[in-house]
TINU-420886 format. One record per residue (C-alpha): residue number from 1; residue in three letters; x, y, z. Coordinates in pm, 1 decimal, m for minus. Layout:
+-----+-----+----------+----------+----------+
!   k !   r !        u !        v !        w !
+-----+-----+----------+----------+----------+
! NUM ! Ala !        X !        Y !        Z !
...
+-----+-----+----------+----------+----------+
% end
This chain:
+-----+-----+----------+----------+----------+
!   k !   r !        u !        v !        w !
+-----+-----+----------+----------+----------+
!   1 ! Met !   5396.4 !    583.3 !   1595.3 !
!   2 ! Ser !   5651.6 !    799.3 !   1774.0 !
!   3 ! Asp !   5875.2 !   1079.5 !   1664.4 !
!   4 ! Ala !   6254.0 !   1064.0 !   1650.2 !
!   5 ! His !   6274.8 !   1140.4 !   2021.5 !
!   6 ! Gly !   6036.9 !    860.5 !   2119.2 !
!   7 ! Thr !   5755.1 !   1094.7 !   2218.9 !
!   8 ! Arg !   5417.1 !    926.0 !   2236.1 !
!   9 ! Thr !   5172.6 !   1029.9 !   1966.0 !
!  10 ! Pro !   4896.9 !   1249.9 !   2112.5 !
!  11 ! Val !   4556.2 !   1130.0 !   1996.7 !
!  12 ! Val !   4193.2 !   1221.6 !   2051.4 !
!  13 ! Leu !   3913.1 !    982.1 !   1963.0 !
!  14 ! Asp !   3568.8 !   1105.1 !   1859.1 !
!  15 ! Cys !   3335.9 !    809.5 !   1911.8 !
!  16 ! Asp !   2980.1 !    679.7 !   1908.0 !
!  17 ! Thr !   3092.7 !    405.8 !   2141.1 !
!  18 ! Gly !   2962.0 !     73.9 !   2024.0 !
!  19 ! Val !   3142.1 !   m258.9 !   2019.7 !
!  20 ! Asp !   3430.1 !   m171.2 !   1787.8 !
!  21 ! Asp !   3462.6 !    186.9 !   1916.4 !
!  22 ! Ala !   3517.8 !     30.8 !   2258.4 !
!  23 ! Cys !   3792.4 !   m183.9 !   2107.0 !
!  24 ! Ala !   3948.7 !    132.4 !   1962.3 !
!  25 ! Ile !   3935.3 !    316.6 !   2295.4 !
!  26 ! Leu !   4103.4 !     25.7 !   2474.1 !
!  27 ! Leu !   4389.7 !     26.5 !   2223.9 !
!  28 ! Ala !   4438.1 !    404.0 !   2237.9 !
!  29 ! Ala !   4412.2 !    412.9 !   2617.3 !
!  30 ! Leu !   4658.6 !    131.7 !   2682.6 !
!  31 ! His !   4922.6 !    130.6 !   2410.0 !
!  32 ! Pro !   5252.4 !    274.4 !   2538.8 !
!  33 ! Arg !   5321.8 !    462.2 !   2214.5 !
!  34 ! Leu !   4992.4 !    650.7 !   2217.8 !
!  35 ! Asp !   4895.2 !    940.0 !   2443.0 !
!  36 ! Leu !   4514.9 !    942.7 !   2460.4 !
!  37 ! Arg !   4428.8 !   1298.9 !   2560.1 !
!  38 ! Ala !   4049.8 !   1295.7 !   2530.9 !
!  39 ! Val !   3749.3 !   1107.6 !   2398.2 !
!  40 ! Thr !   3454.4 !   1302.0 !   2261.6 !
!  41 ! Cys !   3111.0 !   1147.6 !   2219.5 !
!  42 ! Val !   2848.7 !   1183.7 !   1949.0 !
!  43 ! Ala !   2520.6 !   1010.7 !   1871.2 !
!  44 ! Gly !   2553.9 !    736.4 !   1612.4 !
!  45 ! Asn !   2553.7 !    365.6 !   1693.1 !
!  46 ! Ala !   2331.1 !    450.7 !   1989.4 !
!  47 ! Ser !   2188.0 !    757.5 !   2161.1 !
!  48 ! Leu !   2427.5 !   1015.0 !   2301.0 !
!  49 ! Ala !   2342.4 !    912.7 !   2658.9 !
!  50 ! Asp !   2428.4 !    549.8 !   2584.6 !
!  51 ! Val !   2746.7 !    649.9 !   2402.4 !
!  52 ! Val !   2865.4 !    858.9 !   2698.4 !
!  53 ! Arg !   2786.2 !    580.2 !   2945.3 !
!  54 ! Asn !   2968.5 !    323.8 !   2732.9 !
!  55 ! Thr !   3272.8 !    547.4 !   2690.5 !
!  56 ! Leu !   3304.5 !    609.8 !   3064.3 !
!  57 ! Thr !   3269.3 !    236.3 !   3128.4 !
!  58 ! Val !   3552.7 !    153.3 !   2888.4 !
!  59 ! Leu !   3785.5 !    415.5 !   3035.0 !
!  60 ! Gln !   3715.4 !    301.4 !   3390.0 !
!  61 ! Thr !   3786.6 !    m56.9 !   3289.1 !
!  62 ! Ala !   4112.6 !     58.0 !   3131.4 !
!  63 ! Ala !   4203.7 !    243.4 !   3453.8 !
!  64 ! Arg !   4220.5 !    574.1 !   3265.3 !
!  65 ! Pro !   4010.9 !    814.0 !   3475.6 !
!  66 ! Asp !   4251.3 !   1089.9 !   3367.4 !
!  67 ! Val !   4112.4 !   1094.5 !   3011.8 !
!  68 ! Pro !   3844.0 !   1364.8 !   2981.2 !
!  69 ! Val !   3520.5 !   1267.8 !   2807.4 !
!  70 ! Gly !   3330.8 !   1536.7 !   2618.3 !
!  71 ! Val !   2956.8 !   1517.1 !   2553.9 !
!  72 ! Gly !   2880.7 !   1631.1 !   2200.5 !
!  73 ! Ala !   2607.2 !   1635.1 !   1940.1 !
!  74 ! Arg !   2281.1 !   1449.6 !   2003.0 !
!  75 ! Ala !   2185.6 !   1434.3 !   1636.3 !
!  76 ! Pro !   2328.2 !   1489.7 !   1287.8 !
!  77 ! Leu !   2339.9 !   1841.1 !   1145.2 !
!  78 ! Leu !   2031.0 !   1787.4 !    928.1 !
!  79 ! Glu !   1911.4 !   1428.9 !    949.7 !
!  80 ! Lys !   1729.3 !   1240.7 !   1222.2 !
!  81 ! Pro !   1949.3 !    994.3 !   1415.3 !
!  82 ! Phe !   1989.5 !    653.5 !   1251.3 !
!  83 ! Glu !   2111.2 !    409.2 !   1515.9 !
!  84 ! Ala !   2278.3 !     69.3 !   1473.4 !
!  85 ! Arg !   2163.8 !   m124.7 !   1778.5 !
!  86 ! His !   2096.5 !   m421.5 !   1551.4 !
!  87 ! Val !   2475.5 !   m445.2 !   1521.8 !
!  88 ! His !   2590.8 !   m325.1 !   1865.2 !
!  89 ! Gly !   2317.0 !   m446.1 !   2099.5 !
!  90 ! Ala !   2037.3 !   m280.1 !   2294.7 !
!  91 ! Asp !   2281.3 !    m80.1 !   2509.5 !
!  92 ! Gly !   2504.2 !     m0.8 !   2212.2 !
!  93 ! Met !   2800.1 !   m199.6 !   2349.5 !
!  94 ! Gly !   2732.2 !   m569.7 !   2339.9 !
!  95 ! Asp !   2476.2 !   m597.8 !   2622.5 !
!  96 ! Leu !   2754.3 !   m709.1 !   2856.6 !
!  97 ! Arg !   2577.4 !   m578.2 !   3170.7 !
!  98 ! Met !   2882.1 !   m388.0 !   3285.5 !
!  99 ! Pro !   2847.7 !   m211.7 !   3623.4 !
! 100 ! Pro !   2787.8 !    164.1 !   3603.3 !
! 101 ! Ser !   3103.1 !    372.3 !   3577.6 !
! 102 ! Arg !   3200.9 !    595.3 !   3867.7 !
! 103 ! Leu !   3351.3 !    845.5 !   3622.8 !
! 104 ! Ser !   3179.3 !   1163.0 !   3506.1 !
! 105 ! Pro !   3201.8 !   1354.7 !   3178.8 !
! 106 ! Asp !   3410.2 !   1668.6 !   3146.4 !
! 107 ! Pro !   3204.5 !   1986.1 !   3204.1 !
! 108 ! Arg !   3311.8 !   2123.9 !   2865.6 !
! 109 ! His !   3107.0 !   2051.2 !   2555.6 !
! 110 ! Ala !   3287.6 !   1813.2 !   2321.2 !
! 111 ! Val !   3364.4 !   2094.5 !   2076.9 !
! 112 ! Glu !   3524.4 !   2306.8 !   2350.9 !
! 113 ! Leu !   3719.5 !   2006.2 !   2477.4 !
! 114 ! Leu !   3847.1 !   1936.7 !   2126.8 !
! 115 ! Arg !   3950.6 !   2300.1 !   2090.7 !
! 116 ! Asp !   4138.9 !   2303.7 !   2420.2 !
! 117 ! Val !   4321.8 !   1975.0 !   2365.8 !
! 118 ! Ile !   4418.6 !   2062.2 !   2006.8 !
! 119 ! Asp !   4545.8 !   2405.0 !   2109.1 !
! 120 ! Ala !   4746.6 !   2259.9 !   2397.2 !
! 121 ! Gly !   4913.7 !   2007.0 !   2168.2 !
! 122 ! Ala !   5002.4 !   2271.0 !   1911.4 !
! 123 ! Glu !   5143.5 !   2502.9 !   2175.6 !
! 124 ! Glu !   5374.5 !   2233.8 !   2308.8 !
! 125 ! Gly !   5489.0 !   2148.5 !   1955.2 !
! 126 ! Asn !   5323.6 !   1804.9 !   1950.3 !
! 127 ! Arg !   5015.8 !   1835.8 !   1729.9 !
! 128 ! Val !   4720.3 !   1609.6 !   1798.1 !
! 129 ! Thr !   4599.9 !   1335.0 !   1566.8 !
! 130 ! Leu !   4218.6 !   1326.0 !   1565.7 !
! 131 ! Val !   4062.8 !    985.5 !   1500.6 !
! 132 ! Pro !   3686.0 !   1006.3 !   1441.0 !
! 133 ! Thr !   3534.6 !    657.1 !   1451.0 !
! 134 ! Ala !   3180.5 !    792.5 !   1432.6 !
! 135 ! Pro !   2962.8 !   1033.2 !   1238.1 !
! 136 ! Gln !   3170.0 !   1350.2 !   1217.2 !
! 137 ! Thr !   2912.8 !   1592.3 !   1359.4 !
! 138 ! Asn !   3137.0 !   1708.5 !   1645.1 !
! 139 ! Val !   3433.3 !   1753.5 !   1412.8 !
! 140 ! Ala !   3229.7 !   1956.8 !   1165.5 !
! 141 ! Leu !   3105.9 !   2179.4 !   1448.0 !
! 142 ! Leu !   3466.3 !   2227.0 !   1558.0 !
! 143 ! Ala !   3569.5 !   2323.2 !   1204.5 !
! 144 ! Arg !   3290.9 !   2579.3 !   1181.7 !
! 145 ! Thr !   3311.3 !   2715.4 !   1537.9 !
! 146 ! Tyr !   3686.1 !   2718.4 !   1597.6 !
! 147 ! Pro !   3852.8 !   2701.5 !   1255.2 !
! 148 ! Glu !   4179.5 !   2836.0 !   1396.5 !
! 149 ! Ser !   4198.1 !   2535.0 !   1631.4 !
! 150 ! Phe !   4098.4 !   2289.4 !   1359.2 !
! 151 ! Ala !   4388.4 !   2425.7 !   1153.7 !
! 152 ! Arg !   4627.2 !   2331.7 !   1435.4 !
! 153 ! Leu !   4551.6 !   1959.4 !   1407.4 !
! 154 ! Gly !   4840.4 !   1740.1 !   1306.3 !
! 155 ! Arg !   4618.9 !   1498.0 !   1117.3 !
! 156 ! Val !   4265.9 !   1363.3 !   1083.4 !
! 157 ! Leu !   4229.9 !    987.2 !   1033.9 !
! 158 ! Phe !   3863.3 !    895.3 !   1013.2 !
! 159 ! Met !   3692.0 !    560.3 !   1005.4 !
! 160 ! Gly !   3425.1 !    595.2 !    742.4 !
! 161 ! Gly !   3333.2 !    570.6 !    379.7 !
! 162 ! Gly !   3461.2 !    328.0 !    124.3 !
! 163 ! Ala !   3607.9 !    339.2 !   m221.1 !
! 164 ! Arg !   3437.4 !     19.5 !   m335.8 !
! 165 ! Val !   3236.6 !   m106.7 !    m35.6 !
! 166 ! Ser !   2924.5 !     14.5 !    149.6 !
! 167 ! Asn !   2700.3 !   m111.6 !    429.8 !
! 168 ! Ala !   2427.7 !    127.5 !    556.9 !
! 169 ! Thr !   2285.1 !    151.0 !    206.5 !
! 170 ! Ala !   2389.1 !      7.7 !   m128.3 !
! 171 ! Ala !   2598.1 !    322.1 !   m175.3 !
! 172 ! Ala !   2703.9 !    453.5 !    166.7 !
! 173 ! Glu !   2893.2 !    353.1 !    480.8 !
! 174 ! Phe !   2716.6 !    407.2 !    815.4 !
! 175 ! Asn !   2926.7 !    686.3 !    967.8 !
! 176 ! Val !   2914.9 !    904.9 !    657.6 !
! 177 ! Phe !   2552.8 !    815.7 !    580.3 !
! 178 ! His !   2449.4 !    915.2 !    934.8 !
! 179 ! Asp !   2572.4 !   1272.4 !    879.9 !
! 180 ! Pro !   2694.0 !   1330.1 !    524.8 !
! 181 ! Glu !   2698.0 !   1709.7 !    561.6 !
! 182 ! Ala !   2936.5 !   1676.9 !    854.3 !
! 183 ! Ala !   3172.5 !   1451.4 !    658.7 !
! 184 ! Ala !   3167.6 !   1695.0 !    366.6 !
! 185 ! Ile !   3242.0 !   1990.8 !    595.1 !
! 186 ! Val !   3537.6 !   1810.1 !    752.4 !
! 187 ! Leu !   3687.0 !   1718.5 !    414.8 !
! 188 ! Asp !   3648.9 !   2077.9 !    297.2 !
! 189 ! Ala !   3807.6 !   2207.8 !    618.4 !
! 190 ! Cys !   4104.8 !   1974.2 !    580.4 !
! 191 ! Ala !   4166.6 !   2114.7 !    232.2 !
! 192 ! Glu !   4113.7 !   2474.8 !    342.0 !
! 193 ! His !   4347.8 !   2451.5 !    640.2 !
! 194 ! Asp !   4599.7 !   2209.7 !    488.4 !
! 195 ! Val !   4535.8 !   1941.3 !    751.6 !
! 196 ! Pro !   4644.1 !   1594.6 !    630.9 !
! 197 ! Val !   4350.0 !   1355.1 !    621.1 !
! 198 ! Gly !   4329.9 !    977.8 !    593.9 !
! 199 ! Met !   4032.5 !    749.0 !    539.0 !
! 200 ! Tyr !   4020.2 !    404.0 !    699.6 !
! 201 ! Gly !   3707.5 !    282.0 !    524.7 !
! 202 ! Leu !   3516.4 !    m35.6 !    453.3 !
! 203 ! Asp !   3770.1 !   m147.9 !    193.6 !
! 204 ! Val !   3993.5 !   m251.6 !    486.3 !
! 205 ! Phe !   3758.7 !   m236.5 !    786.9 !
! 206 ! Tyr !   3656.7 !   m602.9 !    785.8 !
! 207 ! Val !   4002.0 !   m750.9 !    724.4 !
! 208 ! Pro !   4170.5 !   m736.6 !   1070.4 !
! 209 ! Thr !   3986.0 !  m1006.2 !   1267.2 !
! 210 ! Val !   4010.5 !  m1194.7 !   1594.5 !
! 211 ! Thr !   3865.2 !  m1538.6 !   1659.5 !
! 212 ! Arg !   3678.2 !  m1732.7 !   1924.0 !
! 213 ! Arg !   4013.7 !  m1892.4 !   2007.3 !
! 214 ! Asp !   4142.5 !  m1542.7 !   2080.2 !
! 215 ! Val !   3837.4 !  m1488.7 !   2302.3 !
! 216 ! Ala !   3943.9 !  m1789.6 !   2506.6 !
! 217 ! Arg !   4300.5 !  m1656.1 !   2534.5 !
! 218 ! Leu !   4175.0 !  m1320.0 !   2654.3 !
! 219 ! Arg !   3932.9 !  m1472.8 !   2901.3 !
! 220 ! Ala !   4215.5 !  m1679.9 !   3047.5 !
! 221 ! Val !   4409.0 !  m1360.1 !   3124.0 !
! 222 ! Gly !   4139.8 !  m1262.9 !   3370.8 !
! 223 ! Ser !   4211.9 !   m888.3 !   3383.7 !
! 224 ! Pro !   3923.1 !   m640.2 !   3361.8 !
! 225 ! Val !   4047.9 !   m516.0 !   3023.3 !
! 226 ! Ala !   4091.3 !   m865.6 !   2877.7 !
! 227 ! Ser !   3749.0 !   m966.2 !   3008.4 !
! 228 ! Leu !   3584.1 !   m665.1 !   2844.5 !
! 229 ! Ala !   3773.7 !   m725.3 !   2520.1 !
! 230 ! Ser !   3674.8 !  m1093.1 !   2513.6 !
! 231 ! Gly !   3311.2 !  m1005.4 !   2578.9 !
! 232 ! Leu !   3304.4 !   m754.8 !   2295.4 !
! 233 ! Val !   3452.5 !  m1000.1 !   2046.8 !
! 234 ! Glu !   3232.0 !  m1285.7 !   2159.7 !
! 235 ! Phe !   2922.3 !  m1067.5 !   2123.3 !
! 236 ! Ala !   3021.5 !   m978.3 !   1767.0 !
! 237 ! Cys !   3087.7 !  m1342.3 !   1680.6 !
! 238 ! Asp !   2750.4 !  m1445.5 !   1822.5 !
! 239 ! Arg !   2563.4 !  m1159.3 !   1656.2 !
! 240 ! Phe !   2694.7 !  m1255.2 !   1312.2 !
! 241 ! Arg !   2712.3 !  m1630.9 !   1378.0 !
! 242 ! Ser !   3078.2 !  m1642.9 !   1292.7 !
! 243 ! Glu !   3400.7 !  m1786.3 !   1433.1 !
! 244 ! Glu !   3572.1 !  m1449.3 !   1397.5 !
! 245 ! Ala !   3493.7 !  m1078.6 !   1424.6 !
! 246 ! Thr !   3652.8 !   m763.0 !   1292.1 !
! 247 ! Ile !   3827.5 !   m524.9 !   1531.7 !
! 248 ! Gly !   3662.3 !   m257.3 !   1317.3 !
! 249 ! Asp !   3730.7 !     95.2 !   1439.1 !
! 250 ! Ala !   4030.9 !    m28.9 !   1636.8 !
! 251 ! Gly !   4200.0 !    m86.3 !   1301.6 !
! 252 ! Ala !   4216.4 !    290.2 !   1245.4 !
! 253 ! Val !   4398.8 !    333.0 !   1576.4 !
! 254 ! Ala !   4625.5 !     36.3 !   1501.4 !
! 255 ! Met !   4712.5 !    203.4 !   1169.9 !
! 256 ! Leu !   4884.2 !    478.8 !   1368.9 !
! 257 ! Leu !   5107.1 !    214.3 !   1522.9 !
! 258 ! Arg !   5166.8 !      2.4 !   1214.1 !
! 259 ! Pro !   5141.8 !    238.4 !    914.6 !
! 260 ! Glu !   5345.1 !     m0.9 !    702.3 !
! 261 ! Ala !   5063.5 !   m256.1 !    738.3 !
! 262 ! Val !   4814.9 !    m38.4 !    548.1 !
! 263 ! Gly !   4841.5 !     41.4 !    179.4 !
! 264 ! Thr !   4710.0 !    390.0 !    106.3 !
! 265 ! Gln !   4672.7 !    594.9 !   m207.9 !
! 266 ! Arg !   4627.2 !    972.7 !   m215.5 !
! 267 ! Leu !   4304.7 !   1031.9 !   m403.0 !
! 268 ! Pro !   4044.7 !   1306.6 !   m447.9 !
! 269 ! Val !   3738.8 !   1239.9 !   m229.3 !
! 270 ! Arg !   3404.4 !   1415.1 !   m196.6 !
! 271 ! Val !   3073.2 !   1321.7 !    m31.8 !
! 272 ! Glu !   2749.3 !   1281.3 !   m225.6 !
! 273 ! Leu !   2482.5 !   1497.8 !    m60.6 !
! 274 ! Ala !   2198.5 !   1508.4 !   m310.3 !
! 275 ! Gly !   2158.9 !   1165.6 !   m468.9 !
! 276 ! Thr !   1831.7 !    984.4 !   m408.1 !
! 277 ! Trp !   2002.3 !    645.3 !   m387.1 !
! 278 ! Thr !   2359.6 !    754.7 !   m323.9 !
! 279 ! Arg !   2336.6 !   1014.2 !    m45.2 !
! 280 ! Gly !   2631.1 !    970.9 !    190.1 !
! 281 ! Arg !   2854.2 !    791.0 !    m57.1 !
! 282 ! Thr !   3222.2 !    881.8 !    m48.8 !
! 283 ! Ile !   3311.3 !    949.3 !   m410.9 !
! 284 ! Val !   3671.2 !    827.8 !   m428.2 !
! 285 ! Asp !   3824.6 !    918.5 !   m762.3 !
! 286 ! Leu !   4005.9 !    601.0 !   m865.0 !
! 287 ! Arg !   4059.6 !    700.2 !  m1227.0 !
! 288 ! Asp !   4407.8 !    605.8 !  m1340.6 !
! 289 ! Trp !   4439.2 !    881.5 !  m1602.0 !
! 290 ! Ser !   4526.3 !   1248.3 !  m1576.9 !
! 291 ! Gly !   4373.3 !   1383.5 !  m1892.4 !
! 292 ! Asp !   4202.2 !   1709.2 !  m1975.6 !
! 293 ! Met !   3970.6 !   1767.9 !  m1679.6 !
! 294 ! Ala !   3773.2 !   2018.9 !  m1884.8 !
! 295 ! His !   3576.5 !   1715.7 !  m2008.1 !
! 296 ! Asp !   3465.7 !   1637.5 !  m1651.0 !
! 297 ! Pro !   3199.3 !   1894.9 !  m1557.1 !
! 298 ! His !   3264.0 !   1832.0 !  m1185.1 !
! 299 ! Gly !   3643.2 !   1858.3 !  m1187.4 !
! 300 ! Leu !   3860.0 !   1697.3 !   m923.1 !
! 301 ! Ala !   3753.1 !   1706.7 !   m559.3 !
! 302 ! Ala !   3936.6 !   1974.1 !   m362.1 !
! 303 ! Thr !   4043.2 !   1736.5 !    m84.0 !
! 304 ! Gln !   4320.5 !   1484.1 !   m136.5 !
! 305 ! Val !   4278.8 !   1194.2 !    106.2 !
! 306 ! Asp !   4513.6 !    909.5 !    194.8 !
! 307 ! Val !   4263.3 !    630.9 !    132.5 !
! 308 ! Ala !   4334.0 !    288.6 !    282.5 !
! 309 ! Leu !   4285.6 !     29.1 !      9.5 !
! 310 ! Thr !   4482.3 !   m273.0 !    137.0 !
! 311 ! Val !   4573.8 !   m394.3 !    484.3 !
! 312 ! Asp !   4776.7 !   m663.8 !    659.0 !
! 313 ! Gly !   4489.0 !   m774.6 !    877.4 !
! 314 ! Pro !   4682.7 !  m1011.2 !   1104.6 !
! 315 ! Ala !   4937.7 !   m739.4 !   1183.7 !
! 316 ! Leu !   4674.8 !   m492.4 !   1303.6 !
! 317 ! Ala !   4476.4 !   m758.9 !   1488.0 !
! 318 ! Asp !   4794.6 !   m875.0 !   1661.9 !
! 319 ! Glu !   4868.8 !   m518.0 !   1774.4 !
! 320 ! Trp !   4525.1 !   m500.6 !   1933.1 !
! 321 ! Leu !   4542.4 !   m845.1 !   2094.0 !
! 322 ! Arg !   4886.3 !   m785.1 !   2242.4 !
! 323 ! Thr !   4770.9 !   m458.1 !   2393.8 !
! 324 ! Val !   4437.0 !   m560.0 !   2543.8 !
! 325 ! Gly !   4564.0 !   m902.0 !   2650.8 !
! 326 ! Gly !   4895.8 !   m785.2 !   2788.2 !
! 327 ! Phe !   5067.8 !  m1049.7 !   2576.6 !
! 328 ! Ala !   5443.9 !  m1023.5 !   2534.6 !
+-----+-----+----------+----------+----------+
% end
């Protein structure tokens, strides 16, 4: 997505780099219409140390040593870490035995890096789009520590939640369940500072897929990026014993490039923090009436979110494949 002058869209990814986060980083790092200005790391799919290592590995493979990597929160605001190695592998990124990266993290903490990059974008008149594909601990800390910088964001588009679908529990999606307080703080901050916010959740997450045939096409390319991309997809196919795998978090990045491929609806959203069985659920208000809200003791949620409810999966998957494979 570019502006009328063809300027690349400045983006920052906040990741817990597992298999699909790696797919998202590759797309953001390589697409000519995106300007990846930083990646910040948070514990989630794996430990913070593993997430940082995986992120540096992906950026080195993509030949993007210029992208600063910020080391962020080691744990959720209140909860103990709840990892997902059963999905992403023992190393958090497909157990591909990649050689160690020669890159090093930025000396700034992730929150300071976010502040600096957001401020720089605002000062040049090209506000940053922040794409959290992880628990939003770093983003919540930014909102609380540097609210004036948070307010200068152009947009937040997070991968998380679901209007009708869940995975970590019967009620909640993993990223929000891992740190529900953080997700709630970010939604509140978006409303307070009038920052547009979108939710690319589980209702669309699984739809854009690539196949084992695509793995073979990528492997035939032979480039370091295509080899990494093929390994990630093949791992996911093997892990779930399937002929295809979702591009997952990469779909949120692809949405920036193909917004017409995603059907969104602006809806009130809040996060359940207290429920015994529903903690971490994104309460998406899908009611199709606008009656007397005095009869609802909770009222409408303060934050209006552009919630992704439908998606042209092949369109987003094609955007990813063309980018990581170098296909014309």
